[in-house]
N, C-alpha and C positions, 0 to 999 in steps of 0.2 A: 650067751644068751643073758645072762640077771644084767651083765652092763646094757642088750639093749633097753628090757623089761625097763633101766634104773634114765634114763637115754630118759624114754616115752613118756614115763612118768613125770617127769620135771619139766618138758616141753607140755604137756596137759599140764600142769600143774603153773607155768610162765605163760599160756595161752590166761586159766580158770585169770590168774591176780589181772592180770590184758583186760580181760573184757571186765569182771567188775570196776576197774580204774574207767571204762568209756561207760559203763553207769551209772557211777555216780557225776562222770562229766554231760550227761545229758537231763538228768536229772537237773543238777547244779542250774541246768542253764532252761529251763523248764520253768522254774520252782526260782528267779533268782531271790538273796533275802535268807533264805536260810538254810541256805552253806550243806556241804557235801557231805550226804546218809549217808553211814552204817553198814554196806550192800556186799554181803554174803550169795553167794550160790545158788541159796532155797530163801531165798527175800524174795516177798512176791509186788509185780513189777507193776501190780494194782493196790493194791489192801498195802501192805509195805512204801513201794516207794511215792503214789500215785499220779503210776502214768495211765493216761487215760487211750481208747484205741487208737486214736491218733501217737502222742506220745508215746508206743509200743512204736509205732509203727517209724517216728521220726528212730528210736533209738535201734534197730534191725538196720537200717540203713547208716546210720552210722555203724554195726559192726561188723557190714562190706565194705566201707571204705576205709577202715581201720585196718581189718585183715584183712584183703585185698582178695578179697572173695564176691558169690553169687550166692548166697545161699533158699533157698528152693521157698517159692507164695508164700507158703503154710507160712510156715516161720510167723512172717509178720503178723498172721496171728493170733496165732497159737501158745506163742510159746508165753505161757506166766509169770518163769523164773528167767536167773540169770540163766542155771544146770537145761535147761532148754536153749537155749540162744548155745548151747557151751558143745549140747550134741547138732545142735544144726546145722553148725559151724565145725565137726566131723564128717559131716553127710555134702558140706556145699562144697561147688564148683572153683576153681577157678575165675580170679571176676573177669566181663564181657563185659563188651557189649551192647545193646537189648536188642533182639533179630531183626530188630523193623530197621536200623539205622546199620550195619551190617551188610542182612541179606541181597540178591542182584536183584537191581531193579520188576518193579514188579509191571505184570499182565497187563500192555492198553486197558484204558479201562476201555467195555465193550458201546459198538455206537448208538448214534441213539438208537430208543425202542417204539415202537406205535404208541398209540395214546396216550394221557392216559386214561383210564377207562368210567369214558363219564357218564358213564345210564348202569354205575352199576350201582342196587340203589345198598348191598351188602359189602363184610369181607366176605366172604363167601365166594360171591360174585367172579370181587375184584382182588384171589386171586384163579379165580374161573379162566376170568381173561386172560390173566399172562398168561398160563401154563397154557392155551392155546395159540396165542405169539408169540409169543417163544420162551418153552417150554425147561432147554438151557438154555439159558441166559442166567447168565449166579446171582443169586438175590444178597447171601450174607458171607461173608469170611469169618473164619469165626477166629481171634486168636488165642494164642492156651499160653502158661504156662516162657514153653521153651521161643515163643515164636507161632506159626501161621497153622493154624490145626482145617478143617473144616471148611468145605467150598456147601452151601447149599443152594440150585438150582430155582428158579419156583418150580418146574416139574413133585425135585427130591420131594421139594416141600408138602404139597400138591399130594403124592406115594404115600410119604413115608406123616400126613395126618392120614385119612384117606383110613391106615394102617388104627388109627389108637382112637379114631370118630367110629371102626368098628368096635375093636374092646369093648368102650362104651357101655356102644349098642346090643353089642351082648350078657354086659352085666348090668341091665336095664335101666341104665342113665336114658332117664326119656327127658323128652325135650323141653328149653328151661330153665333145665334142673343144675344148682351149682356145682362149682368141680373144682378144687385145690388146690395150687395145682405152687410148692413146693419143694424150685426149682436154680440151681446152680447156672447160669450166663452160660448155653453149649445148645448145638443142633436141638437134643433133646425139649428143652424147655419150645425150641419155635416148631416142635413136628407137637409139642400134645397140648399146649394153648391153642394150634389152626386143628387142630382134634378135634374140642375139643367144643368150638364150632362149629364144624362137619357136621357133628355127632349135634350141634341147635341147643347141644347144650350150653352152662359162662361161665369160661371161667375165676377163675378167685383167687391172684396172683398173692401168692404171698412171702415173703424176704425170706431167702432160707439164712438159719445162722451161718455167722459169718466165724464164728470159734467154738472148732470141734467138742476140747473139752466144754462148752455151755449149751450143748444141747437139750436136755432136762430142762433149760432155766427159758431157753429159748419156742419150746413146746408150749410149756405152759398157757406164756408172754398171746399166745397168738389162741389160747381155747377161746377167748371170748367173742374172736373174732367169725369159727371156725362156730361157735352152738349159731350165729348170726343168723349167719346166711346158713344153716344145716343142711351142710353140706350133707353128700352118704360117700364120695372119695378121697380120697387124699393123694397125688401122684408128688413122690418126690422120692430123689433116692436114695442108695442103699446104706448111708451112714445117718441116717436119717430114719429109715425101718428100721431098726433096731429098737425105740424108744418109741414105737407106734402105742405099744397100748399104753403109754401112758398118752394119747388125745382122746386115745376109745371111752379108757373111764372120765371122762369131763366131755364127750362133747354123743350123744346119747346116739344122734340119727348118726354117723358117721358108722355104714359097714364094713369098711378096706382102705386096707393103705395098702399103694403099690405102688409099682416104679415104673418109666413107661414102657425098659425093655417089658416084664410084670403083661400090663397092657397093649399090647400091640395085640394086632389078631391080622387077619388074611383083609387086604383089602379090598376083593374080588365082596368082603361081605360085603363092604358097606350099602347103607342103604340112606339114597341123601331125604330127606327130614324138608318140611318147607320151613321153610325160612323168610321172615320181609327186614324189613326197613323201619319199620315201629320194637322189636326182638332187641332184648336184651342185648347184648351180641358182650358183655363182660365189668362185673361191680370191684372197684375202685377203693378200697379201704385205705380212711384218709386216717385212724387212731386203732393199734392194735394193740396201745398198752394199757388200756381205760376199762375203766365194765362197761360200756358203753359207746361200743365200737360201730361208727358210719359207710353206711357202703354206699357210697355215687353209684348210681346203675345210667349204666351210658347206649343206650342204641346205636345199632348200626349208623342207623339216620343220626345222632349227634356223632359220631364218629365221623362221616364222612363229612361233611360240614365240615364242621375244626380240623380233616386233612388238607380238605380244595381250599379253605381258606387262606388256613395262614404261606399251601404251596402258591398260591397269587401273588402275596402277601411278599414272595418272596423269590420267585420268578421258579421256584421250583422243573425240575422236571430230572432227565434221565441222563442227561450229562454232566448231572450231579457226584458226586461224593462223599458219603456221609461215615466220621469215623466217630461212635464213642465209645466209653468207657461206661454209660450211665445202669443204671439197674434197672431191668426186662421186667420188675414188676411197682415200678416207677412213672405216674402215667407220664413226664418229656423222655424218657428210656424208651420204657413202652409203645404211647401213640407217635410224637415228636421222633421221637428217632428208624423207629421199627418200620410203625403201619408206617407210619407220612415213604420211608423209600422206599416198600412196599407197591406203595400206585405207585408213587411215581415210577418205576423201575429205577433208582441209583443203585447202584452197589452201598452195600452196609455195610464196612469194617467193622468189628466188632468184639471187647475186650471184656470181663469183669473186672468190675469195680474193684476189685483187688489184688488186681494188677491191675492197674491205677494209681489206687495208693501207692502201692509201693516202689514203685518206679515210673511219678508222672512222666519223664520223658519217651519213654515206651507209645506215650499216647500222642506228641505231641513227630514225634516221631512216623506214626502208621499218618500221620496224615498228608508228611514228604513226601512218602516211601509209595503211596494209594493218591497221593491228589486232591486228598481231599478241600473241599468245599463249604460244607458245613456241620459244622458239630456245636455242640455244647456242654454247660457244666453250671451248677451253680458254682457262686462269685466262689466260698473254697476250695473250688476247682483254679482256678486261675490261678489264687492266693499260695497253695501249696507248692506250685511250680514257679514263682517267686520265690520263695523260704529255698525247695528244697532243687535247685538246677545247678547246677556249674557253665563256667562256662568249657571246659570239656565236653558236660552231654551234652554238651546242644556245635559242636564242631558239628559243617558241612551241612546244618540243616537247614531245606527251605520250606518255608511260609505265603512262601507266595502267591498261592493258590488260593487257601483259606480265602471262601469269600463273602460270607458271614460265621460266627461264631454269638454266639446265645449267650445268654450269662443270665439266668433264671431260679427259681426255685426255692430263694429261699434271696433276702435283704440283698441290695446291690451295694457295694461299697465303691463312693467313687476316689477313694484314696487307689486299689487295687486295681479299676479302669484306669488309672491314669504307670500304675507304672509296671504293669502287665505288658499296653501300650510303650512306656517305654524301654520295658527289657525286650521286648523280642522286634522290637523294631531293622537289628542289624538280621536280622535271621528272613524279613523278609514277611514282616507281620504288617497287614493296614489300620491304622485307626479305622477311617470307614467301618468297619469291615464291626463290629463292638457291636453287636445291638442284646442292650440289656430290651429281655419282652415283662409283660406280666402276663398269670395265668394260672390256676387252682383247676383241682377232681371235677370243682364241681361243670367246669363250664370244660371239661374234658382233658385240654394241656394247656391252648395258650391262646389268650383275649386280646392282649395287647401288641402291636407289634411297631418296632421302629421302620421311616419311609428309609428301604434298601439305599445301605451305602454312604446313607449321613451319620453316621458314626454314631456317639451318645455326648446325649444334654446334660449339663450337671448347671441343676438353678441351685443357686443363694436364696436364703429366706431370711429375715429379723427375726430371733428367739426368739425377743419377747412379743410379738408380737402376737405370732404361731401360737405361742403357748397359753396368748391369755386370750387373746379374739378368735382363735383359729382361722387366720387370716394371715395368707402361704405370703406374702409385702416383699417385695427382693429390695434384697440389697447388696453397696456396694464391693466389688474382691476384697475388698483390704476388709472386711468387717470382723475382728478376729472374733464376735459370737455368735459370725452365720452360720446355718445349719441349711444343711445341703441337701439336697434329694438326685436323685439320679431320670431323666425321663425315660419311663415306658414303652412309647411312641403309641398310637395312635390301635381306635376297637376294630378287630381284623372287621375285611368285607363283610355284611351280614349282622355284624352284634352292634347293640347299643354301648357306652356305658357313662353312668350319669353317678351325680356325688351327693347324702341325702342327710336329712337332722336325723337324728332317732324317728320321727314323726314323718317319714318319710316325705320331704319338705324337701323337693331337687333349691340341695343351695347354688348360688353364683360364681363365679368360674373365680378361681384362686382360694375359696373357703373351703377348709376342709374338713370333710362328714364321712360317712361310711360311703363305698367303692359298693355298685351295685352293677348288672346286665343282665340282656337277655341279649333273648339270638337262638338261630337252630343247634348252637355244641352243649346246650346246657342242658340237666341232670331236668329229668322229673322228678329226681327225688332220692332219699333216701333206704337206702332196701329195708323190707321192716319196719322203717323204723317210722311212722309218721306222727309223729312227735315231734321230732327234731324236722322229716318234711316241711310243714306247719311252719314252723317258728322258716325254712328257708328262706321263702319269699315273700313279694310285699307290691302285694297289685301284681302281680305278671312276673315284675324285675328282681331277682335273686340277691338275700343277700350275703356275699361274697364272706364279710367277716371284719373285712383289709377295709384299714381306713387311709385316703388320701385326698386329688384335690387337685385338677385339671387346670392348665393353662397354655391358654393359646392348641386349646385339642389334643394337648397331650397333660398323657395319667405318669400324675405321682406318687412311690405307693410314700406313707409313712410313719404307715404300722398294722399291728394289730388292734383290731374296735379292744378283747377284751381284754388285752392289755397295756394301751393306753391305763393310766392313773391322777387323777383327777386331785390336789392341793393344794388347796388355798385362790381355787378357779383355774391354773395352772395348769394349764395338761404336761402333764412329762411322757417325754415315753424312754420305755425303758432301755430297747438298744443303744442307746449313745450309753447312756449311765451304766450301762452292762461294761461293755468299750471301756470306759473311762474305769472304773476300779480296776479291769479285770488286768491294766497296766499299774497297777501298783506294784512293790516293791513286794515279796510273801501272800501275792494271792494267782488259786490261781485260772488262769486265763482259761477262759471257756465253760469255767464252772464259777457261773456269779446269775443270781436271779434278783429284778429287781419284781416288787408288786406292792398293789398295797391290799389294809388291810383294815375297816371297818372302827374305828375308837368313837368305843358310844360315853365318854366323856362330852370330847368338845365337837362330835357329830359332825365328825367328819372324818377322812380316811389322814394313815398312820403309812408314808412311803418305808415300806420296807428291804433293805438289803441283804440280800443270805449269799455270803464272800467264802469256797474255801479257802481251807491258808496247811499247807501241813505246820507253820510254827506250836510249838508245843508252848504251853509256860502261861499263868497266865498274865505278864510282864508285855513279851511278845508280841501275843495278842488284842494287847489293851491301846498298843506301836498302832496297829495296820487301823 
């Protein structure tokens, strides 16, 4: 018996040593020039080793490959030390391909449905229409840690939402009253969100905590949002519920925090209130970490106008299949993926953001298995696939039915577009399906889309001319100093976009300035924030806060208005400089900020570059 114990202990020590060696390798690769760090089982991955959230995910993925195992998804976010990863290894299963890659062929896509409900004036009417037309039609298929989970039909969504609405009404939640939702991707999120709508109340989606060990910090960051919307009710899961007292102490209006299971009541007790197109459908908060969060007010009319305009732009219909890992608290995942699919009766295959970040191949294999035609991701999602996926991960993959690949929600990289098209062409991915888009929460979600099937357009402009005069003059393909911008398409049907100077004067073609728009998708303002609402509008046009120019009707976004640094009469674009500095040896990529600071002596702005490094010692830092 003692020999067995000794053998087991030796294996554990060997595993621990190999694990620490793997951690050292990953840290050295992510922070070149720093050298190999001294790693112990109790080194903090973030504080001691400088691994941010994506760095920790990269480490967990490397551990899986090194030891030939499949870790539980939570290990990708919850592990704070190598010792935590060692425990996760002890509970890991043998390495396996994603369930989407090995499962039997998916059920055929449902036949084309009647519709869409063009006369519906609210989201509640949309769901009622589909429930009458085809209650049993599959609406959402949810992917869990190991594969497919629950399938939600239109009828099931309506039934469970009525139970939630009845529970809200029993608790005295009035029509128009905000109800906060802090739930992960799952069936209860869909039921709860629509339950709030059926009750005539206003859903306030909040992002759930990514790391269980940081729930307290996460809740503290939500105090300002909860206080601004003055919610009386927070619907969340059991893990967050244990810390509810921390929220109630700082949000005086909050009466109760409970789970969806505790909220649900007899659906027969539900009484439908009067809900109209002008009523608020939900609040989309654009900032939850500052003292002045802004809740974008979006009506049912706003959302349906945007959904219909986007649908016309891409010829959406019940023949489509949308595959999404986007968070349901963010407009692109909530409106673009879910509510758009709901309206057009297109089946939605949904997985959590963590499922994608942990194993990006799951996204692509879900597209393969279900014949996905529509999907979206910010630029980082496409970049993650390029960095992480091997030929072995992709063996047998078929992306030929993917007909619109949206890229938006953050700056679109021309290099990422080109590399993704080249890398995945052997798997049926076509360049013409790439659709860089532009939108914002204040416009519901989408504002400009490229022509269907055109593919990306890259504009190369003279650097000095743009920086000094704001004119985006085209330049030669071989100009080494050229600035490149990705075309984000034309305004959606019924919407207008213009470029203005700071006084509101409309600028001519290829002159960079402030991006403004107007149309039926535009918000009426920010919730309980009249000052910010007044600053949002310019004689009926909404100021996006972004900068760009228009060429041949196409919008090109150059950056955020507040981020542009003006120095010696030249506009300096922080993103480009941040990327360049981030590529330097010894600098933590993604941990660079470029901004301006007034110089009272010279009367101009000083350019400040703040970059994080793990190099120690004055000489090493001076060398940077």
